[in-house]
Phi, psi and omega in degrees: 000313180300317178299318179292329181291311187293320182295322178292312182299323180304328182284353176276350188261140180226160175251151179244142181182197184228162174269136180274188182301323180272013174068027177259153185288126174250093188280147182218349188198174180243150176213175181208167183245139176229175177233131177238115182045052181063015172253121176297140177224141175266132180242132172206182178286143182298320182298345178288330181247348179230128177294121181291335178283315183263338186080002183274144179297144177229023185263011173298130183080356182293136177241156172249128185248130178216173182274153177253147180291337177274002183093151185087186183241136172251170180207160173219142181275131181289327179299324182289318182292318181297320180287316184289318182260358181052051183247164180223165175294141179257136175233164174286154179292340166281117182301327192282342184286120190268059184224137179223144176216156178206148176299143186218130182280132176223162176243099186297341178286331190247324186272126183273067187231158173224167176243153175288111182291155181307325191286351178267350177294130186236124182293151185291340182286355177250009174254131188236154172303147184076358173295144175278136179233167166217155175215157192239132194212157159282133179237112178299142182107330180285148184300129180291149173228180178275008177226150174285108190234094179290140177280142181257121175243155183231165186187197177214161181284124182258315183222133170253115185276159176287342184269018181068031169240173178211157169252141179244147169278078186196111186295119173256156181224168175307135185102338180268355179304129176097003181285136178286141182245137188230155172277141177281133172304148185214138173292339181234124183232137173237149168207198189292348181268349181125204186251135172243142182237136180106254180296126180241113185267355185255350177301132181089356180287141177281126181242351179163191189226140179290129171264295177195162180285159176271120185266162168244120184249135178230126187259126179267127189249136178294129177293327181289307186262337182076011176262148174298133180251318185223142173248120171269129177239138182230158173274125181280349184094346178268144177226141182273133176240134174265127198292161170303331177302318185288328173299316179300321182293322175292322181301321188260009184285156176305322182299315182293319184294319180298317183296315182299316179303319181292324180287328176295318183291326176295322180295324183284330189277000000 
């Protein structure tokens, strides 16, 4: 059962990148697919498509890569979708929330993909420290293949924050940004009502999206001048996850509904 769950979840994951001069995929990040009122949407980390320092878009030439039912990898250019449908990225009203989504065209007859269904979304008030999790990502350094094959990592919830984000004890790296995070099935589950043994109704639930890892920085100071000379940065092994609640808030925002209405009008015309 766990194997079937993983195989289904894998099909919700796509990779983001650009085509090089030889028209080969130069991958850089992860995304996943959801459906809002029967319209496919791509979700990824906001910093993948917007420069965090300048606030300017960085998605020019960006492509989405996914598996085909006939074998091999297909792709679509986001520039083409934005121009054809006249759609834009959707963000949370809080500028710090590192989540972005956009309507995305797929062909269910040819594209070997699935969406994360609404019933898998789990509210953050049902997520507790020590819950085991897993996430699926593009990982630079792995040998390229002729299929989109995300790496599966596991960890546990370390902190549930008041801002509807959480930290997981699960190391994320460049390329993992935008990865969907799920609860790992467990024979023992605890919550505010107590402990249950046996049936687990929360295993496989979607709880959020990887933003970035939490760095630890150490500054080397010059003995002569007393000024900082070098900053050493390491991965602490903790990664920030933006909760499914925040993803849903974008999905249900007035801006998202307005864009859906515009798409509906275009389809009727």
